[in-house]
C-alpha positions, 0 to 999 in steps of 0.5 A: 872295454866290455860294457859290464866292465865299463859299468863296474869301473864307474860303479861308485859314480852311479850309486852315489848318483842313486843315494843322492836321488833317493834323499832328493825329497827328504825335505818332504819328510819335514812336517812344514811340507804337509802344513805348506800344502795344506788348505791352511797354508801354515807355514806360507812358504817351505821349499823342501830342496833348501835343506840348509834351512831345516836339517842339522848342520852336522848332516848338512856338512857330512853331505858336502863331505861325501865324495864327489864323483864323475861321469862323462866330466859331470860332478855327481855330489849328494849335496848338490843333487839334493838342493839342485834337483828343481833346476832346469836341464837337470837330468834328475829334474827330468826323472822327478817330473817323469815320475810325478806325472806317472804317479800323480795324474791329475791332482785335484783336492788339498787336505787339511793340516790335522787330517792329512791322509795317506790313503791306499791305491783304492782311495781307502784311507790307510794312515793318518799323518800325525805331524808330531810323529812325523817331526820325530820320525824326521828327527830320528832319520836325521840321526840315523843318516848322521851315524851312517855318513860318518861311518862311510866317510871313515871307511868303516863301511863300503859304499854297497853297505851304505846303500843297502842300509840307507834304503832299508832305513829310507823305506821305513821312514819315507813310507810314512810320508807323503810324495804328494799331499793332495787328493786323489794322488795322497796314495803316493808315499814319499818312498814310492816317489823317491825309489821310482825317481832314483831308479830312473836317475840311476839307469839314465847315469849308465845311459849318459856313460855311453853318450846317451841323450839325457835331455829326452831320456828313454828307458828300457826293462830288463827282465829275468823270467822262469816257470816258477809255479812249475818248479814249485809244483815239483815238490812233494812234501810241504818242506820241499815246496817251502825250500823250493819257494826260498830258492826263488827268493835267494835267486831274486835277492842275488840277481838284485846284488848283481844288477843293482850293485855289482853291475848297477844297471837300474833297480828292481821294479817288479817281481813275482814267483815267475821273475823279476824286472829292473830298470835298464838304460837305453843307449845305442848299444843296450841290446849288447849290454842286455846280452851280457847281463843275461849271461850273468843272470843265467848263471845265478839262476842255474846255480842257485836252482841246480839246473832246475830252472831255466830262464 
């Protein structure tokens, strides 16, 4: 069986793991997370992984009802991924810690409960976290998740649709929460942290599929590049220039669909007018898989650009 066929065969398990990783820190959207980590320390204790204590009962039941998957005999259940992500010798724990180390650096100063700020990467205040609004967002997100999970479990939508919709909703809500409340790392939104952690975890699940050592995990980056500037500059009229830019955007969206969903090797982590990069698994035959993926990517780029863009 080719590498790509094997990944496609295990697509549901990989995407289920990614979904669990995207939701692993949902408890950090609860205002109690802000309070516990504030100077005031109110409430004194709040464990964001103990979702049974603060998520709606119906949502908990649906998370538990989500179909269990397996990779190399290891169980993948969304509920367990969320509640056990701090457990030692857990693949997700390694991803979580690695992303935290990369994103947060040296954390120094707590914020006050009434003046918790999300800052820009340059340190400027970007958004003040209103705890009442945060609670409303938390409640609204739970209702959305309940409906989405019901639709999936009942068979009304497939896993790919579920994933796409979930990511869109989480990006909206998690972008107004914090993955780290303390200064100077309060520029890391909950979405930043969750997406990065899930992307690492997703690629590591693929590596695990091929027997890689996930206790000391490594990742690769898979990039597809082209001369987008030259391609756009060939346009002579405004409408043609705009159309060429749209072609590049369409290529990137199709590449995301190919390597995030159809052949789920990872997630996009960088893109511009000249290309796009994805997280990619590291294992003994990674180069072979990369070559197979490169052929798939070339077909998309050439077809969408009518053979004008060459990766």
